[in-house]
C-alpha angles and dihedrals in degrees: 000000000000094000091049094054101080117179120238111256112262116236113241115230110241115243117270090245092067089055090052091051092050092048089051090051092052098039115099115252111254117244114256113244111243114232111241113237111241109255115235113243114231116244113260116262122244088252091056091048097052092045135233096282093059092043090053091050089052091050093048093052091048095048091047092054094042097048094100094055122084093215093051092232136121133236118232092255094051093044088055091053090050091053091050088055087054092052098260118120119197133158116248091246089053092053092048092048092048094055104029106018093242139069093225100075101098090143094057121103130216122225128208090252089059096040101048100057092040095053091041089054092048090049092055090049092049092051090048092050093049090053090047091049090056088051089056097037099057094154093056094239095147092235138065122233135189093267090056091054093047091051094049095042089058091047091053093044090239110161097221124147123224090251091054091051091048089053090054091055093047089049093059103028101114094184090056091050094048103035104024087239112130099200092163094230126131118205124210095254089056098043097087090075092059092042089059092049095054094040097248 
């Protein structure tokens, strides 16, 4: 009979979303990407700071002075003369100590790899000292006196007594050292010593 023949209930297909959920449950979790630590950039070398033009000038002066030597190096005396041509004045003992740690190494030679970074560093120090000198010598006198040091020391909150400032001037006063004449004047070429003392 038609009423007796009941059809078996048809299974309803689950929505597609449920399959996606199950698939998500079964799928392996993806590995988290590790964040790369930022790499620290190395500080620029003195050669990079002075620029290629200055470096080439230093190389040219070195090669010109070393052209007569087979080893292509410079003696301490010749290296000192090269530095003077480049605007850097150092005593022979200071050059020897800077490169070899002693003033008794007259027989040592200086290579370009030694000379270039050293002169580049001294050039940076010289430029910094010249800028600092202008800061002290606001009136354009061409020299720095005790009153200039006192004013800038206060501006920089440096706790320096007048006696300490006087000692600085005496330390770098080349005229006083050579002629026993303490005129209390600091010239631009001597100023780098004071600049280092007051952390400029």
